[in-house]
GUDO-823390 format. One line per 3 residues: number of its first residue (from 1); for each residue x, y, z of N, C-alpha, C, CB. Coordinates in steps of 0.2 Angstrom, whole numbers. Each point is the difference from the previous one (the first is absolute). Glycine has a CB too. Example, Ala and Ser with C-alpha at 12.3 -4.5 7.8 and 13.67 -1.06 7.14 Angstrom:
BEGIN
1> 66:-28:39:-4:6:0:4:6:0:-9:-6:6  7:11:-10:4:6:1:-4:5:3:6:-3:-10
END
This chain:
BEGIN
1> -37:-89:117:6:-1:-5:-2:2:-8:5:-11:8  -1:14:-12:-2:2:-5:5:-4:-5:-5:11:5  2:-17:-8:4:-4:-4:1:3:-9:-3:-11:9
4> -1:16:-10:-1:3:-6:7:3:-3:-11:3:4  14:-6:-8:8:2:-4:0:8:-2:1:-13:-7  3:15:9:1:10:-3:1:-1:-8:9:6:12
7> -11:0:-15:0:1:-5:8:-1:-3:-11:6:1  12:-11:-6:7:-2:-1:1:7:-8:0:-18:5  -4:18:-8:0:3:-6:-6:4:-3:9:-8:0
10> -8:13:-3:-6:3:-4:3:1:-8:-6:8:11  2:-8:-15:1:0:-8:-4:4:-2:4:-10:-1  -1:15:-4:-7:4:-2:3:1:-8:-4:8:12
13> 0:-10:-17:-1:1:-7:2:7:-2:-10:-9:-1  15:11:-3:2:6:-3:-1:0:-7:7:2:8  -8:3:-11:0:2:-8:8:0:-2:-12:8:0
16> 17:-7:3:6:1:-4:5:0:6:-6:9:-11  10:-15:12:5:-1:4:6:6:-1:-4:-12:0  3:13:-6:7:6:-1:-2:6:3:4:-4:-13
19> -11:5:15:-1:7:4:0:-2:7:-8:6:-9  3:-12:11:0:0:7:7:-4:4:-14:0:-3  15:-4:0:7:-2:3:5:5:3:-1:-8:-6
22> 4:14:3:4:5:1:-4:5:6:5:-2:-13  -12:3:12:-4:4:4:0:-3:6:-7:3:-7  6:-11:8:-2:-4:8:9:0:3:-14:-10:-5
25> 18:9:-1:7:1:3:3:6:3:1:-8:-9  -3:14:7:2:6:3:-5:2:6:5:3:-11  -11:-6:10:-4:0:7:3:-3:5:-9:-1:-6
28> 10:-6:5:2:-3:5:8:0:1:-10:-7:-2  14:9:-2:6:2:1:4:-7:1:-4:10:5  3:-15:-8:3:-5:-1:1:-4:-7:-3:0:11
31> 6:-5:-13:0:-3:-7:-5:-6:2:13:2:-4  -15:-4:-1:-6:-7:0:6:-5:2:-9:3:-12  4:-8:14:5:-6:3:-1:-5:-6:-2:2:14
34> -3:-2:-18:-2:-4:-6:-2:5:-5:-3:-9:6  5:6:-13:-3:4:-5:1:-5:-7:4:14:6  -10:-17:-8:1:-4:-4:-5:-3:-3:9:0:4
37> -10:-4:-10:-6:-2:-2:-1:-7:4:0:7:-11  -7:-8:10:-1:-7:3:-3:-4:-2:0:4:7  -1:-12:-7:-2:-4:-3:-8:1:-3:10:-6:6
40> -13:10:-3:-8:1:0:0:5:-6:-4:-1:14  9:5:-16:1:3:-6:-2:8:1:-4:-11:-7  5:13:14:0:6:1:8:2:3:-15:-1:1
43> 16:8:-1:6:2:3:-1:3:7:5:1:-11  -1:-2:15:-1:3:6:7:2:4:-11:-7:0  9:13:3:5:3:5:-2:1:7:4:6:-9
46> 1:-8:13:-2:-1:7:5:2:5:-7:-10:-3  4:14:8:4:4:4:-3:-2:7:2:9:-8  4:-10:12:-1:0:8:0:5:5:3:-9:-2
49> -9:9:4:-1:5:5:-1:-3:7:-5:8:-9  11:-7:13:-2:-3:6:-1:-8:0:-7:11:1  3:-15:1:-2:-7:0:-4:-1:-7:0:0:14
52> -3:4:-17:-5:0:-6:5:3:-6:-12:2:8  8:-6:-13:1:1:-7:-4:3:-3:5:-9:0  -4:13:-4:-5:4:-5:3:-1:-7:-4:10:9
55> -1:-13:-12:1:-1:-8:-3:3:-4:1:-9:1  2:12:-7:-3:3:-6:0:-5:-7:4:12:4  -10:-12:-4:-1:-7:-5:-2:4:-7:-5:-10:10
58> 9:8:-16:-4:4:-7:-1:-7:-5:7:15:0  -12:-16:-1:-4:-4:-3:0:1:-7:-6:-2:9  8:-3:-14:1:2:-8:-8:0:-2:13:-7:-3
61> -18:3:7:-7:2:-3:-4:2:6:1:-7:-10  1:13:13:-2:2:4:-7:4:-1:12:-1:3  -18:3:0:-7:2:-3:2:9:2:-10:-13:3
64> 9:16:-8:3:7:1:-6:4:-4:14:-3:0  -20:6:4:-4:2:-3:2:8:-1:-7:-9:4  12:11:-3:2:7:0:-2:4:6:0:-2:-13
67> -4:-1:18:0:3:7:6:-1:5:-12:-2:-2  12:7:7:5:-1:4:-3:-4:7:8:10:-6  -4:-12:9:-2:-4:7:-5:6:4:14:-9:2
70> -18:4:1:-6:4:4:-3:-6:5:-4:9:-10  5:-5:17:-1:-5:5:-8:0:3:13:3:3  -16:-1:-11:-8:1:1:-3:-8:-2:-2:15:-4
73> 7:-18:-1:0:-7:-2:0:-5:4:3:3:-8  -6:-9:7:0:-6:4:7:-2:-1:-13:-5:-3  18:4:9:7:-2:-2:4:3:6:-1:1:-14
76> 7:2:12:3:4:5:0:4:2:4:-4:-2  -5:8:8:-2:7:3:6:3:-1:-10:-3:9  14:1:-6:9:5:1:3:-4:4:-3:13:1
79> 11:-13:-1:4:-2:2:3:4:7:1:-5:-11  -2:3:17:2:4:6:7:-1:3:-11:0:3  16:3:-4:6:0:3:0:3:7:5:0:-13
82> -2:-5:19:-1:3:6:7:2:4:-11:-8:0  10:15:2:3:5:4:1:-1:6:-3:6:-7  6:-4:12:1:-2:7:-3:6:2:11:-9:1
85> -12:16:-3:-3:5:3:-2:6:-5:6:-4:10  -10:9:-8:0:5:-4:7:5:-3:-12:-2:5  16:2:-1:5:2:-2:4:-3:-7:-1:2:13
88> 0:-9:-11:2:-3:-7:-3:1:-6:4:-6:7  -12:8:-7:-4:3:-5:3:6:-3:-10:-5:4  13:9:0:2:6:0:7:1:-5:-6:1:13
91> 9:-7:-11:7:-1:-4:-2:-3:-8:8:-4:13  -13:0:-12:-1:-2:-9:-4:5:-2:0:-13:0  -4:17:3:-2:6:-3:5:4:-4:-7:-1:9
94> 11:2:-6:6:3:-2:5:-2:-7:-1:2:13  -1:-10:-10:4:-4:-5:-4:0:-7:5:-8:10  -10:7:-9:-5:-1:-7:0:9:-4:-9:-12:7
97> 8:17:-2:1:6:-3:7:0:-5:-7:5:10  13:-7:-8:6:0:-2:1:-6:-5:4:6:12  -8:-9:-13:-2:-4:-6:-4:2:-5:3:-7:6
100> -7:12:-4:-4:3:-6:-7:-5:1:12:4:-9  -14:-7:13:-6:-4:1:-4:3:3:5:-9:-1  -10:9:-3:-7:5:4:-3:-4:6:-5:6:-12
103> 4:-4:16:-5:-3:7:-5:4:2:9:-4:4  -13:1:1:-5:4:2:0:4:6:-5:-7:-7  13:6:9:1:3:8:-2:-4:5:-4:10:-3
106> 7:-10:9:-3:-4:6:-5:1:2:7:-1:2  -12:-3:-2:-6:-1:4:-1:-3:7:-4:-1:-11  2:4:15:0:-2:7:-8:-2:1:11:8:3
109> -10:-14:0:-9:-4:2:2:-2:7:-5:-6:-12  1:4:16:-1:-2:5:4:-8:1:-12:8:0  11:-12:-7:4:-4:-1:6:-2:-2:-9:0:0
112> 12:6:-1:7:0:-2:1:6:-6:1:-12:4  4:12:-6:2:6:-6:3:-3:-4:2:8:6  -6:-7:-13:4:-1:-6:2:5:-5:-6:-9:1
115> 10:7:-7:3:4:-3:-2:-4:-8:9:5:10  -13:-3:-14:-2:-4:-5:2:2:-7:-9:-2:7  13:0:-12:1:1:-6:-1:-5:-6:7:7:6
118> -4:-7:-12:-2:-4:-5:6:-2:-4:-12:4:0  14:-10:-3:4:-3:-4:-1:4:-6:0:-12:6  3:8:-11:1:4:-8:-8:-3:-1:15:0:-6
121> -16:-4:7:-8:-5:-4:-5:4:5:4:-15:-3  -3:19:6:-6:2:5:-1:-5:7:-6:5:-12  10:-10:12:-1:-4:7:1:3:6:3:-9:-6
124> -8:10:10:-1:2:6:6:-3:6:-13:1:-4  18:3:7:3:-1:5:-1:6:5:8:-6:-6  -5:3:13:-1:3:5:5:-1:5:-11:-1:-4
127> 15:7:8:4:-2:5:-6:2:6:13:1:-5  -11:-6:10:-6:0:6:4:0:7:-11:-7:-8  8:10:12:4:0:8:-7:-1:5:12:11:-3
130> -11:-15:6:-5:-1:5:-3:5:4:6:-9:0  -10:8:4:-4:6:4:5:2:6:-13:-5:-3  17:0:6:4:3:4:4:5:0:-2:-8:1
133> 4:9:-8:3:3:-3:-3:8:-1:4:-12:-5  -9:14:8:-3:6:-1:-1:3:6:-5:-4:-9  7:1:14:-1:3:8:5:5:-1:-3:-10:8
END
């Protein structure tokens, strides 16, 4: 029996909520469930995706060396959103196209199929379907 809890939320630091918030809202297709400054001095916007929250944080003293996100630095590699099957990936590929969001196309492998893209800060995102969907 696995007692380890499910992921409740993921939060990413963005450069400018004025850019990232509408981008994620358009992608997700829903209004944020929370959008406010925190007692900790940063502003956060939070979306509910299924049973998981995804938060966008804008810190007033964020370290910005001018580089965009890269999964090759120690830290976050990417955020993967689960899809039930490859047909759902095809639908998301079409949606990304309609939103003008660049992506790498659907890539099939023995362990599943993925559709990778990036947010306005270059944070790597992916829609992923399990291998049973490849049959």
